[in-house]
C-alpha positions in Angstrom: 0.1 -0.1 0.0 1.2 3.6 -0.6 1.3 6.2 1.8 -0.2 9.3 0.0 1.2 12.7 1.6 -0.3 14.8 -1.3 -2.8 14.5 -3.9 -4.4 16.2 -6.8 -7.5 14.9 -8.7 -8.4 15.6 -12.5 -10.9 14.3 -14.3 -10.4 10.5 -14.2 -6.4 10.9 -13.0 -4.8 11.1 -9.5 -1.7 12.6 -8.8 -0.2 12.1 -5.7 3.3 12.5 -3.5 3.4 9.3 -1.9 5.6 8.1 1.1 8.7 7.8 -0.7 8.3 11.8 -1.7 8.1 10.5 -5.5 5.1 11.5 -7.7 2.5 8.3 -8.4 -0.3 8.3 -10.9 -3.4 6.6 -10.5 -5.7 6.5 -14.1 -9.3 5.2 -13.2 -10.7 4.5 -16.9 -11.9 1.2 -18.2 -11.0 2.5 -21.9 -7.8 0.8 -23.0 -5.3 3.4 -24.4 -3.2 2.1 -27.3 -1.0 3.9 -29.7 0.6 3.0 -33.0 4.4 3.9 -33.5 5.2 4.3 -37.2 8.5 4.5 -39.1 9.3 4.9 -42.8 11.7 2.8 -44.3 13.3 4.8 -47.2 15.5 3.8 -50.3 17.0 5.4 -53.2 17.8 4.1 -56.3 21.1 4.0 -58.0 22.5 2.2 -61.2 25.0 0.0 -59.4 22.9 -1.5 -56.5 19.3 -0.8 -57.7 17.0 0.3 -54.5 19.4 0.2 -51.4 19.7 2.1 -48.1 22.3 4.0 -49.8 20.8 7.4 -49.2 22.3 10.8 -50.6 23.6 13.0 -47.7 20.6 15.7 -48.3 18.3 12.6 -47.8 16.2 11.8 -45.0 17.3 9.2 -42.5 17.2 5.3 -43.7 14.1 4.7 -40.9 12.4 8.4 -40.3 9.0 9.9 -39.6 6.7 10.6 -42.5 8.0 14.0 -43.1 11.4 12.5 -42.6 12.8 15.0 -40.0 13.0 12.6 -37.4 15.3 9.6 -37.1 13.2 6.3 -36.2 15.5 3.5 -36.5 13.3 0.5 -35.1 16.0 -0.6 -32.4 16.0 3.0 -31.1 11.6 3.3 -30.6 11.6 2.6 -27.0 8.3 2.6 -25.0 7.9 6.0 -23.1 8.0 4.2 -19.6 7.4 1.0 -17.8 3.6 1.7 -17.6 3.5 0.6 -21.4 4.0 -2.8 -22.9 4.4 -3.8 -26.8 1.3 -5.6 -28.3 3.2 -6.9 -31.1 6.2 -6.8 -33.2 7.1 -4.6 -36.1 5.2 -5.2 -39.0 4.4 -3.6 -42.5 1.6 -2.1 -43.5 0.2 -3.2 -46.6 -2.3 -0.6 -47.4 -1.7 3.0 -48.9 -4.5 5.3 -49.7 -7.0 2.2 -50.1 -4.6 0.3 -52.5 -3.0 -2.8 -51.4 0.3 -3.0 -51.8 2.5 -6.1 -52.6 4.0 -8.1 -49.8 6.9 -6.0 -49.2 5.1 -2.9 -48.8 7.1 -0.7 -51.0 5.6 2.8 -52.3 7.4 4.2 -55.0 8.2 8.2 -55.8 10.3 10.4 -58.1 11.9 12.0 -55.1 11.7 12.9 -51.4 8.9 14.3 -50.4 6.5 13.5 -53.8 3.2 11.4 -54.2 3.9 7.8 -53.7 2.0 4.9 -55.8 1.8 1.4 -55.1 3.0 1.2 -58.7 6.8 1.2 -59.9 7.1 3.6 -63.0 10.2 4.1 -64.9 11.2 7.7 -63.3 10.8 5.9 -59.6 14.0 7.0 -57.7 12.9 6.5 -54.4 10.6 4.2 -52.3 9.4 3.6 -49.0 7.2 1.6 -46.9 6.0 1.8 -43.7 6.7 -0.3 -40.3 3.9 -0.4 -37.8 3.8 -1.2 -33.9 1.1 -1.0 -30.8 2.0 0.0 -27.9 -0.5 -0.4 -25.2 -0.6 1.8 -21.7 -0.7 -0.9 -18.6 -1.2 1.2 -15.7 -5.2 1.6 -15.9 -6.8 1.6 -12.2 -3.0 1.1 -10.4 -0.5 3.3 -9.0 2.2 4.3 -11.8 5.1 5.8 -10.3 6.8 8.4 -12.7 10.6 8.9 -13.3 12.3 10.9 -10.8 14.4 13.8 -10.9 18.0 12.8 -9.9 20.2 15.7 -8.8 24.0 14.7 -7.6 23.1 10.9 -7.7 19.9 11.1 -5.3 16.2 11.6 -6.0 14.7 14.9 -5.6 11.9 14.8 -2.8 8.7 16.3 -4.0 6.6 18.2 -1.6 3.7 19.7 -3.7 1.6 18.3 -6.9 -0.9 20.5 -8.7 -3.2 19.6 -12.0 -5.7 21.6 -14.0 -5.7 23.5 -17.2 -8.5 20.9 -18.8 -10.5 24.1 -19.6 -7.8 26.4 -21.5 -9.4 27.6 -24.3 -8.0 25.8 -27.6 -6.4 22.7 -25.5 -7.0 19.2 -26.9 -9.4 16.8 -25.3 -7.4 15.1 -22.1 -5.2 17.8 -21.6 -4.0 18.0 -18.1 -1.4 20.4 -16.8 0.7 19.2 -13.9 2.9 21.1 -11.9 5.1 20.1 -8.6 7.6 21.5 -6.4 10.6 19.8 -4.6 12.3 20.1 -1.4 14.9 22.2 -2.6 12.6 24.9 -4.6 12.4 23.8 -7.9 9.2 24.3 -10.1 8.7 21.4 -12.4 6.1 21.0 -15.2 5.2 17.4 -16.4 5.4 17.7 -20.6 3.0 15.8 -22.7 0.5 14.7 -20.5 -2.7 13.6 -22.2 -5.4 11.3 -20.5 -6.4 9.8 -23.3 -3.1 9.1 -25.1 -0.2 9.3 -22.9 -1.4 9.7 -19.2 2.4 9.5 -17.3 3.6 12.5 -19.9 7.0 12.5 -20.8 9.7 13.8 -19.1 9.7 16.6 -16.2 10.5 20.6 -17.2 12.3 22.9 -14.6 10.7 26.2 -15.1 12.6 29.1 -13.5 11.5 31.5 -11.0 12.8 35.0 -9.9 16.1 34.8 -8.1 15.4 34.6 -4.4 11.9 33.2 -4.8 11.9 29.4 -3.7 8.3 28.1 -4.2 7.0 25.5 -1.5 3.7 25.1 -3.0 1.6 25.4 -6.3 -1.9 25.6 -7.4 -3.3 25.1 -10.9 -6.9 26.2 -11.9 -9.2 24.6 -14.7 -8.3 27.6 -17.1 -4.6 27.1 -16.4 -4.0 29.9 -14.1 -0.8 29.1 -12.0 -0.2 30.7 -8.9 3.2 29.5 -6.6 3.7 30.1 -3.0 7.1 31.1 -1.8 8.7 29.7 1.3 8.8 33.8 2.2 5.2 33.8 2.1 5.6 35.8 -1.6 2.6 34.7 -4.1 3.5 34.8 -7.8 1.2 34.0 -10.8 2.4 32.7 -14.2 1.5 34.9 -17.2 0.8 34.1 -20.7 -0.2 30.6 -20.4 -2.2 29.2 -23.3 -3.2 26.3 -25.3 0.1 26.4 -27.3 2.4 27.6 -24.5 1.4 25.4 -21.6 4.4 26.7 -19.3 3.8 30.3 -19.8 6.3 33.5 -20.3 7.2 35.5 -17.3 6.0 36.2 -13.4 3.8 38.8 -11.6 3.8 39.1 -7.9 0.5 39.2 -6.2 -0.1 42.1 -3.8 -0.9 40.7 -0.6 -4.2 42.6 1.4 -2.0 44.4 3.7 1.8 45.0 3.8 3.0 42.5 6.3 0.7 39.7 5.4 2.4 36.3 4.0 0.5 33.1 3.3 0.6 29.5 4.1 -1.7 27.8 1.7 -3.2 28.8 -1.8 -5.9 27.2 -4.0 -6.4 28.6 -7.3 -10.3 28.0 -8.6 -12.3 29.0 -11.9 -12.8 32.5 -10.8 -10.8 33.2 -7.6 -8.1 32.4 -5.7 -8.2 31.1 -1.8 -5.2 32.0 0.5 -4.4 31.3 4.2 -2.2 33.7 5.7 0.2 32.6 8.8 -2.1 33.7 11.5 -5.0 31.1 9.9 -7.1 33.8 8.4 -8.7 33.1 5.2 -8.7 35.6 2.3 -10.7 35.4 -1.3 -9.0 36.9 -3.8 -11.6 37.8 -6.7 -11.3 38.5 -10.3 -9.5 35.6 -11.8 -11.8 35.6 -15.0 -10.7 38.5 -16.2 -7.2 38.7 -14.8 -4.2 36.0 -13.9 -3.7 38.6 -10.7 -7.3 39.0 -9.7 -8.7 42.2 -8.7 -9.5 42.4 -5.1 -8.9 40.9 -1.6 -11.6 39.9 0.8 -11.3 38.5 4.5 -13.5 35.8 5.4 -14.9 34.8 8.7 -13.4 32.1 10.7 -9.9 30.5 10.5 -8.8 27.6 8.5 -5.3 25.6 8.3 -6.1 24.8 4.7 -8.5 25.8 1.8 -9.2 23.8 -1.3 -11.1 25.1 -4.4 -12.6 22.6 -7.1 -13.4 23.0 -10.8 -16.8 24.0 -9.9 -15.9 26.6 -7.4 -17.2 24.7 -4.1 -14.9 25.7 -1.4 -13.6 22.7 1.5 -11.6 24.2 4.6 -9.7 22.1 7.2 -9.2 23.5 10.5 -7.1 21.4 12.9 -8.0 21.9 16.7 -5.7 22.5 19.1 -5.4 19.4 21.5 -4.2 20.9 24.5 
């Protein structure tokens, strides 16, 4: 069993920091996730050898992506993580634009990149064939450990995790923004996360923060608004987050309600942010639907240790009573 220390939910996924201080993912879905990998084998004709893999220096690699820009050697196409398994071996696709290909699967053309045909012509100088292999996500309804951040031969401990961004205008279906903070003040973004195609993402990307600002907490709203809380109580928000710029471009400081007030906890919702000060006072920051900075602070009645707001603006608070 995993001992969960922090947890963040988004749609059908749970992201958690567990007792090992690493990030784990659990996807609650009964729909299989199956992705097809493709690689195009390319050959050029020459008078001595006929068609062979002896390509020109300006040609694409022997095995490449469809556009020829990426090397796709079959031996170097690996599974993204241990959560994935291969469903089959590499095999040829024998259908091209509704036409059945011969057993070897070659398609012919005058040059790269031109239109391809199943029939070989007198001026066919290049040919290619498509290799395909299917991989399947094997981490449904179980906990999957994500790749750690390793610094100085030691795994960097995580202390906070936040998810959101599913309602960013223009975002593709299944997109989730996953942000995390480590004990040493690193702010990280999980690239490539999509609950329909790649739930565990591809890698952690470090996001620079202003000098002297070491984050201890991060919160993400449904529209992708990101706030971070620093150890010194400072609040910052990320500017420029869009569907094609998932991590934004710069930081703005969120002014406190009054000079001298600093915070222990934050939670970003659809139209407002909630914060708990170091004396356990609860504050509401309105206006997030018109500005990532919000517009004004409102003091709420009562004290809390933690406050959480959901994508539907429902707010929950946690008060730890003095046991004396």
